[in-house]
SELO-981921 format. One record per residue (C-alpha): x, z, y; residue in one letter. Coordinates in steps of 0.02 Angstrom, whole numbers, plus 50000, padded with zeros to 5 digits. Layout:
REC       X       Z       Y   type
REC       X       Z       Y      a
...
//
This chain:
REC       X       Z       Y   type
REC   47866   51628   49356      x
REC   47832   51445   49332      x
REC   47926   51338   49210      x
REC   48016   51245   49350      x
REC   48200   51284   49367      x
REC   48306   51296   49522      x
REC   48448   51171   49535      x
REC   48606   51257   49473      x
REC   48769   51250   49569      x
REC   48914   51253   49445      x
REC   49078   51207   49531      x
REC   49028   51120   49692      x
REC   48896   51157   49824      x
REC   48724   51086   49790      x
REC   48556   51095   49879      x
REC   48453   51228   49789      x
REC   48265   51210   49780      x
REC   48197   51386   49797      x
REC   48017   51325   49794      x
REC   48046   51262   49616      x
REC   48061   51442   49557      x
REC   47878   51474   49594      x
REC   47914   51644   49671      x
REC   47786   51714   49794      x
REC   47819   51706   49980      x
REC   47897   51863   50053      x
REC   47768   51997   50090      x
REC   47887   52085   50209      x
REC   47995   52008   50343      x
REC   48149   52118   50348      x
REC   48212   52154   50524      x
REC   48397   52151   50565      x
REC   48475   52324   50549      x
REC   48542   52406   50705      x
REC   48719   52412   50636      x
REC   48812   52567   50580      x
REC   48700   52681   50684      x
REC   48559   52653   50560      x
REC   48660   52741   50427      x
REC   48660   52901   50530      x
REC   48482   52897   50594      x
REC   48328   52960   50504      x
REC   48210   52898   50639      x
REC   48091   52757   50602      x
REC   48038   52677   50439      x
REC   48167   52621   50314      x
REC   48176   52434   50282      x
REC   48177   52480   50097      x
REC   48013   52576   50105      x
REC   47922   52447   49999      x
REC   48027   52496   49847      x
REC   48004   52417   49676      x
REC   48045   52235   49649      x
REC   48065   52202   49834      x
REC   48197   52339   49847      x
REC   48291   52271   49696      x
REC   48293   52095   49766      x
REC   48359   52150   49934      x
REC   48494   52261   49863      x
REC   48549   52129   49737      x
REC   48554   51999   49875      x
REC   48665   52112   49981      x
REC   48787   52137   49838      x
REC   48797   51950   49803      x
REC   48820   51915   49988      x
REC   48968   52034   49998      x
REC   49049   51949   49848      x
REC   49030   51778   49930      x
REC   49118   51844   50086      x
REC   49262   51913   49983      x
REC   49283   51760   49873      x
REC   49293   51643   50022      x
REC   49473   51704   50049      x
REC   49517   51661   49869      x
REC   49478   51477   49899      x
REC   49644   51455   49989      x
REC   49784   51422   49862      x
REC   49931   51540   49876      x
REC   50118   51501   49859      x
REC   50167   51465   49679      x
REC   49987   51417   49639      x
REC   49912   51245   49613      x
REC   49773   51176   49722      x
REC   49661   51184   49569      x
REC   49692   51371   49542      x
REC   49544   51428   49651      x
REC   49418   51340   49537      x
REC   49373   51501   49446      x
REC   49346   51597   49608      x
REC   49242   51454   49677      x
REC   49131   51453   49523      x
REC   49105   51639   49543      x
REC   49065   51616   49728      x
REC   48938   51481   49689      x
REC   48862   51590   49553      x
REC   48823   51720   49686      x
REC   48733   51587   49788      x
REC   48634   51539   49632      x
REC   48588   51721   49605      x
REC   48528   51744   49784      x
REC   48422   51587   49773      x
REC   48352   51649   49608      x
REC   48299   51812   49689      x
REC   48180   51713   49797      x
REC   48127   51700   49979      x
REC   48129   51888   50010      x
REC   48313   51894   49964      x
REC   48348   51750   50081      x
REC   48256   51842   50219      x
REC   48375   51985   50190      x
REC   48527   51869   50200      x
REC   48467   51800   50366      x
REC   48439   51974   50435      x
REC   48612   52037   50384      x
REC   48714   51888   50445      x
REC   48756   51957   50618      x
REC   48810   52138   50637      x
REC   48756   52192   50811      x
REC   48900   52314   50830      x
REC   49058   52234   50760      x
REC   49112   52057   50719      x
REC   49106   52024   50532      x
REC   49173   51847   50500      x
REC   49162   51862   50311      x
REC   48978   51907   50320      x
REC   48946   51762   50438      x
REC   49028   51640   50317      x
REC   48932   51708   50169      x
REC   48762   51701   50253      x
REC   48792   51530   50333      x
REC   48854   51454   50172      x
REC   48714   51529   50067      x
REC   48576   51469   50183      x
REC   48668   51303   50198      x
REC   48639   51278   50012      x
REC   48451   51305   50022      x
REC   48346   51149   50037      x
REC   48194   51117   50145      x
REC   48155   51156   50327      x
REC   48105   51338   50306      x
REC   48280   51409   50318      x
REC   48350   51291   50448      x
REC   48297   51399   50598      x
REC   48388   51550   50526      x
REC   48541   51443   50492      x
REC   48539   51380   50670      x
REC   48522   51554   50742      x
REC   48667   51623   50642      x
REC   48786   51479   50685      x
REC   48745   51475   50870      x
REC   48757   51665   50886      x
REC   48923   51672   50792      x
REC   49003   51530   50891      x
REC   48950   51607   51056      x
REC   48999   51785   51010      x
REC   49171   51787   50928      x
REC   49300   51652   50891      x
REC   49334   51706   50712      x
REC   49150   51721   50671      x
REC   49126   51550   50748      x
REC   49269   51478   50645      x
REC   49196   51542   50482      x
REC   49022   51483   50527      x
REC   49095   51309   50556      x
REC   49189   51317   50391      x
REC   49031   51364   50297      x
REC   48928   51230   50383      x
REC   49062   51100   50348      x
REC   49049   51140   50162      x
REC   48859   51142   50159      x
REC   48779   51011   50046      x
REC   48631   50985   50163      x
REC   48621   50806   50225      x
REC   48506   50843   50372      x
REC   48632   50942   50475      x
REC   48671   50799   50597      x
REC   48490   50803   50657      x
REC   48516   50971   50741      x
REC   48704   50967   50767      x
REC   48706   50803   50863      x
REC   48611   50873   51015      x
REC   48742   51011   51027      x
REC   48871   50876   51069      x
REC   48797   50881   51245      x
REC   48770   51069   51255      x
REC   48826   51163   51411      x
REC   48934   51278   51303      x
REC   49107   51207   51263      x
REC   49114   51316   51108      x
REC   48955   51240   51039      x
REC   49011   51064   51084      x
REC   49176   51093   50994      x
REC   49087   51168   50843      x
REC   48972   51019   50826      x
REC   49117   50897   50842      x
REC   49220   50992   50714      x
REC   49083   51004   50583      x
REC   49022   50825   50602      x
REC   49201   50761   50601      x
REC   49244   50857   50443      x
REC   49090   50786   50358      x
REC   49126   50608   50419      x
REC   48960   50610   50512      x
REC   49030   50595   50688      x
REC   48998   50423   50761      x
REC   49127   50325   50859      x
REC   49034   50341   51024      x
REC   49015   50529   51002      x
REC   49200   50542   50958      x
REC   49251   50446   51115      x
REC   49139   50559   51219      x
REC   49221   50714   51142      x
REC   49394   50644   51177      x
REC   49347   50632   51362      x
REC   49276   50809   51367      x
REC   49349   50919   51506      x
REC   49372   51065   51387      x
REC   49529   51061   51276      x
REC   49441   51143   51128      x
REC   49323   50996   51114      x
REC   49466   50871   51120      x
REC   49562   50969   50988      x
REC   49409   50966   50875      x
REC   49390   50779   50899      x
REC   49570   50753   50844      x
REC   49524   50817   50671      x
REC   49399   50676   50643      x
REC   49433   50525   50530      x
REC   49478   50406   50672      x
REC   49549   50275   50552      x
REC   49368   50224   50522      x
REC   49343   50177   50705      x
REC   49394   50026   50808      x
REC   49584   50040   50834      x
REC   49571   49955   51004      x
REC   49458   50095   51064      x
REC   49547   50236   50974      x
REC   49728   50200   51023      x
REC   49714   50225   51213      x
REC   49623   50390   51189      x
REC   49755   50450   51065      x
REC   49896   50399   51182      x
REC   49818   50503   51321      x
REC   49801   50652   51203      x
REC   49980   50631   51140      x
REC   50043   50647   51318      x
REC   49950   50813   51341      x
REC   50046   50969   51388      x
REC   49939   51062   51260      x
REC   50045   51063   51103      x
REC   49907   51065   50971      x
REC   49821   50919   51058      x
REC   49981   50815   51065      x
REC   50028   50857   50885      x
REC   49860   50805   50813      x
REC   49860   50642   50911      x
REC   50034   50596   50852      x
REC   49989   50627   50670      x
REC   49834   50519   50682      x
REC   49942   50382   50755      x
REC   50039   50375   50591      x
REC   49877   50351   50492      x
REC   49830   50207   50608      x
REC   50003   50127   50595      x
REC   49995   50116   50784      x
REC   50153   50039   50863      x
REC   50110   50120   51030      x
REC   50096   50294   50955      x
REC   50253   50265   50852      x
REC   50345   50229   51014      x
REC   50269   50384   51094      x
REC   50326   50491   50947      x
REC   50501   50417   50955      x
REC   50518   50454   51140      x
REC   50454   50631   51121      x
REC   50565   50664   50969      x
REC   50720   50604   51062      x
REC   50678   50714   51211      x
REC   50622   50872   51118      x
REC   50611   50851   50928      x
REC   50547   51027   50902      x
REC   50392   51004   51010      x
REC   50220   50951   50947      x
REC   50289   50898   50779      x
REC   50346   50735   50859      x
REC   50489   50710   50737      x
REC   50380   50739   50584      x
REC   50248   50620   50653      x
REC   50384   50491   50680      x
REC   50439   50510   50498      x
REC   50260   50486   50437      x
REC   50260   50312   50515      x
REC   50398   50269   50390      x
REC   50502   50148   50495      x
REC   50679   50129   50421      x
REC   50746   50097   50595      x
REC   50710   50279   50640      x
REC   50850   50336   50524      x
REC   50974   50321   50669      x
REC   50879   50448   50774      x
REC   50852   50566   50628      x
REC   51037   50555   50577      x
REC   51091   50597   50753      x
REC   50976   50748   50758      x
REC   51041   50809   50590      x
REC   51205   50842   50680      x
REC   51129   50937   50826      x
REC   51044   51102   50859      x
REC   50875   51029   50807      x
REC   50939   50988   50634      x
REC   50807   51084   50537      x
REC   50655   50989   50603      x
REC   50763   50835   50570      x
REC   50794   50891   50389      x
REC   50607   50897   50356      x
REC   50583   50729   50441      x
REC   50722   50653   50336      x
REC   50631   50707   50178      x
REC   50468   50628   50236      x
REC   50556   50469   50292      x
REC   50632   50459   50118      x
REC   50780   50344   50151      x
REC   50929   50355   50032      x
REC   51038   50313   50183      x
REC   51005   50489   50248      x
REC   51048   50576   50086      x
REC   51237   50590   50118      x
REC   51201   50683   50280      x
REC   51081   50800   50192      x
REC   51206   50830   50051      x
REC   51339   50873   50179      x
REC   51223   51003   50258      x
REC   51180   51074   50088      x
REC   51364   51089   50038      x
REC   51421   51161   50205      x
REC   51484   51339   50167      x
REC   51439   51393   50345      x
REC   51253   51366   50313      x
REC   51138   51510   50265      x
REC   51043   51515   50101      x
REC   50883   51468   50193      x
REC   50966   51318   50274      x
REC   51035   51261   50106      x
REC   50861   51281   50031      x
REC   50784   51170   50165      x
REC   50915   51036   50136      x
REC   50888   51043   49948      x
REC   50701   51030   49973      x
REC   50719   50872   50077      x
REC   50836   50796   49949      x
REC   50715   50835   49808      x
REC   50573   50758   49910      x
REC   50673   50596   49913      x
REC   50758   50596   49742      x
REC   50635   50697   49638      x
REC   50670   50843   49522      x
REC   50835   50848   49430      x
REC   50812   50761   49261      x
REC   50857   50846   49100      x
REC   51039   50818   49055      x
REC   51100   50802   49235      x
REC   51253   50908   49268      x
REC   51188   50973   49436      x
REC   51061   50931   49571      x
REC   51204   50878   49688      x
REC   51269   50752   49561      x
REC   51094   50678   49542      x
REC   51073   50667   49731      x
REC   51239   50576   49746      x
REC   51190   50456   49608      x
REC   51024   50412   49691      x
REC   51109   50393   49860      x
REC   51237   50274   49785      x
REC   51118   50169   49679      x
REC   50958   50155   49780      x
REC   50941   50025   49920      x
REC   50982   50118   50080      x
REC   50822   50066   50172      x
REC   50697   50079   50028      x
REC   50589   50232   50054      x
REC   50582   50348   49904      x
REC   50467   50490   49862      x
REC   50508   50592   49709      x
REC   50636   50462   49654      x
REC   50509   50319   49655      x
REC   50484   50180   49783      x
REC   50355   50245   49905      x
REC   50185   50160   49893      x
REC   50002   50206   49887      x
REC   50003   50243   49701      x
REC   50150   50363   49718      x
REC   50064   50452   49864      x
REC   49904   50467   49763      x
REC   50002   50537   49616      x
REC   50080   50670   49728      x
REC   49913   50711   49808      x
REC   49838   50732   49633      x
REC   49988   50827   49565      x
REC   50032   51011   49582      x
REC   50044   51089   49753      x
REC   49959   51222   49857      x
REC   50005   51180   50036      x
REC   49849   51118   50124      x
REC   49936   51051   50279      x
REC   50060   50954   50173      x
REC   49921   50880   50067      x
REC   49829   50827   50224      x
REC   49986   50737   50283      x
REC   49995   50650   50113      x
REC   49818   50590   50138      x
REC   49863   50519   50310      x
REC   50012   50429   50231      x
REC   49898   50363   50094      x
REC   49777   50293   50224      x
REC   49922   50205   50311      x
REC   49996   50137   50148      x
REC   49834   50072   50073      x
REC   49766   49897   50089      x
REC   49588   49953   50053      x
REC   49471   50079   50136      x
REC   49504   50255   50073      x
REC   49366   50375   50020      x
REC   49342   50539   50112      x
REC   49459   50679   50057      x
REC   49499   50853   50121      x
REC   49611   50987   50044      x
REC   49487   51115   50115      x
REC   49346   51056   50002      x
REC   49298   51138   49839      x
REC   49414   51093   49696      x
REC   49284   50989   49604      x
REC   49243   50894   49763      x
REC   49428   50856   49788      x
REC   49442   50793   49609      x
REC   49293   50678   49632      x
REC   49368   50612   49794      x
REC   49534   50577   49710      x
REC   49444   50482   49573      x
REC   49357   50373   49702      x
REC   49520   50344   49795      x
REC   49607   50298   49633      x
REC   49477   50167   49590      x
REC   49518   50078   49752      x
REC   49705   50108   49765      x
REC   49762   50103   49583      x
REC   49620   50075   49459      x
REC   49640   50173   49299      x
REC   49753   50307   49373      x
REC   49619   50436   49414      x
REC   49686   50612   49379      x
REC   49831   50535   49284      x
REC   49993   50570   49375      x
REC   50011   50756   49352      x
REC   50197   50731   49328      x
REC   50220   50707   49515      x
REC   50339   50834   49592      x
REC   50254   50986   49666      x
REC   50222   50982   49851      x
REC   50305   51125   49944      x
REC   50307   51170   50128      x
REC   50459   51123   50228      x
//
């Protein structure tokens, strides 16, 4: 082996240079197995007939691949965890990728051959193979990567979803060169996959986004509504979002309304208000309305707190953060006719506004009443502090596991900031999220990077 070393992935994906290892090219191209039937058949030559080093490399690669598939599930924080908790699992996952790369081209041939089981869908295996090959530099492994992704997307929705996830996390910078043509593919599934991956990576252009928003297939439109549209021309974005917000497809309408809050769009605020008044439980209209943060919406939220739709209104009241709504929330919390779950939701909204009960306070209810009496009624609070970009950044950097809630915080941060905000996703590797938060902090509140760990934990509502 030559003295050159492969680039080492420690806690975030990196492009690995297999050629730097100086390993010989594979002497055997391993065919794809015929699924479980191969285990019961003695006919034909074994793919392991070569034995020796080649056999070891293939078997070791298979074991590492299985571990990558298992550890993918551990990347999602669980209740009572922190978003940083998966770091150890991610490092172990990336160590498997390092090991496969270190085994050389023959091991990578084996990975490509095993990616698609011809008999049964295996989403975990698809993720593992796609992500591994997506970390290998150079053009040699791109055809295999393309074949796996296109086969998975066309064959099974869960396999397609995990192929998209792996491709989204890939460190390769040349993916747009072969994903962009798929934006015009005849298959809606492939068009949606290309839109989703490029949007996640912030590599989807404005013209391509507008084209996707006009696509006749709803899956493509839904994928487009996960793109960072705050980077595009608002005059072009707003009409397309208004059309999507009026859709009878609930996920489409919900995503459009949330993006409207990030854009601070008056038209989409009005759309959310009308939808919330008509049916506050549909498409998250009330929550989207709260994310806009208009104090004048307190009247609508207060009215809904006294109706059958009070529990979506409770969550919205917490996000809106107005002390003027706290007496209504306290009344719900203290109502003896409410269940324990209902009281918990009310307490959660009150804590979102007022923050955790400080040491020495007689009870949470007394602290809530104090905040409600002393704070200006129309000053938005989050965790007991006046809501601004620095407070949102502190909460995004602080403890919490709920990915959807952290994504909403990021949308609020975009809306509250006076400067462009760096890319961030709660679905990225932990180290990538930390780097993104550092970059955001330098623009929003210089000197606060990774500082505000005292922010109250984010919990689902």
